[in-house]
C-alpha angles and dihedrals in degrees: 000000000000104000094172113125094010093125121106127195123208119196112188131129094224117088090204088061091052088052092048093052092047090054092050100040104031103022126162102260091238087091098102096180091051092046092050092049097047087049092054092048098042110016090242093151092068096031123039111232129220107265113242126234120212127198121183132212126184094205141032090243092055093045091055091052090052091049091051090045091051091051094051088051088054089240105103125183120258098202143016128204108206130190114220099213114055111157099206121055125346121003122231096273094050090047093051092049090052091046092054094046085061098038116014093185096053111125112231133200116193111215108202147149090196119138115246095265100062090036094055088049089054093048091048091052092052094042097237094258122187090259092062126085134168126230112191118217128269090048130190117236092235090056089056093048091047092051095042096051094042096048094044090052090046091054093044091051093045089052091050090048093050091047089051093046092051090050092049089051092051090049092047089051094049090047089051090049091049089046092052090048092048092050087049092051093045088052090050090045091048090051091048093048092052092047096045091046094047091048091050096048092070101053091045090051088049091051092051091047094044091052093052090048092049091050088055094048094047091051113164093352094081120112124212091257091055091049088051093051091046089051090050092051092051095046093049093047090050094045089051091052093047089049093050089051091050093050091049091049094048089050091056089049093053094050099039120108104227118226124206121230138140111279129208098208093177092056092045092048093052091048093054093047090050087057090052092048090051092054092049109020090163094068121100111219130159109223127197121181118174120233123242098027106160137161141153123252144095106319094212097045092046090046089056092049094049090044087058095047097045091040092053089049089052091045099048095048090053095108095055123094094218112019128186131211125179126190111189145121141241135190115264128222091274096047092261121135115258117195124205143189113203132183141179095227138123096293123199141245105272088208090068094049103083109152089003096169097033105062141021108282131163116202093183138042116264092236090059097044120005117227143117100239094242104100099083092044086054091047093049090050092052093049091047091053091054089053091248134127132236134193140155143224121198146145127195110272091001101086134249133263121199120199128197141158132215130184113282093202140028108287110243 
């Protein structure tokens, strides 16, 4: 049971009033009529209520001392009932002002028999804040109970809300600090990746050039084993260069800030296929690109993703005399547009394709199909950054279909 802010302070110069408030707020539970009334008002019969504690003071000065002592104990008052007319010392208004200087969140009920005019003057001096109510004498015990329970609960809820807000602000500050540290580390990592990649590119290129020169120098004196070694050197150097290119491309994708614009995927796909045809004009490939393919996203990033997908379809159909590549769209189970790139190529074993779009993974030997294994990871990251999904279906020697989704409207 939460007993915080269950304490009430009564400030009144009449001992009889003290006794009346004790009977009402901290009664012996033998008072059946009062128990029944409280049950009706607050449902205490079905839900036990926090017991109230009452302290009494005969003057404003004494009340302030009790308030300070309660705060030092770590058990502050939730509510104070304050009489307006106290012959000795401070009057009610001065008392309330002093109490609020000590505890600005204290709930206060003015107990008064004032006529309207003096009461309005008092409220005008105090400013009538939302933590101040008026109880006119003579009062009914049920009114006192109702005010006490409601205002104690209000103070408790306000304290809990302030605590939650403070915790949220602390967590937000920690998250912001962690995000800033992550941005700094990502920046450092990006710089390291570029530096390492650029420094690796030169020796790899040198290996490729030197292996070619060595092939020329050896001429007809090479054995089959030497030829094999030289091929492995060249393939290894080329694979390393492609891997570096892929890492740099993936780094750019990760740090880029995507924009959102209307994309003509049909035109984009045809432009990318034309680039492949220009590189290998001798190949016979049946191309089908559906009209009216549109989406929303970052044109540069989506173009990179589509370039990898169509480039893979072109590469993995390279051993077919007449190949087929299709880029189109269907409606998904929920009515959304699902794009696909389908090829008639070599395919792959799906059992080897765990996390296909999430990590660097080669499904074919470099000598068969060159590549660094980064392309699909890059595609997966681009689709993910657009809030889409991507998956594949393939069988060895029966081609591959890659499915993906993109926003069909501007994200709100």
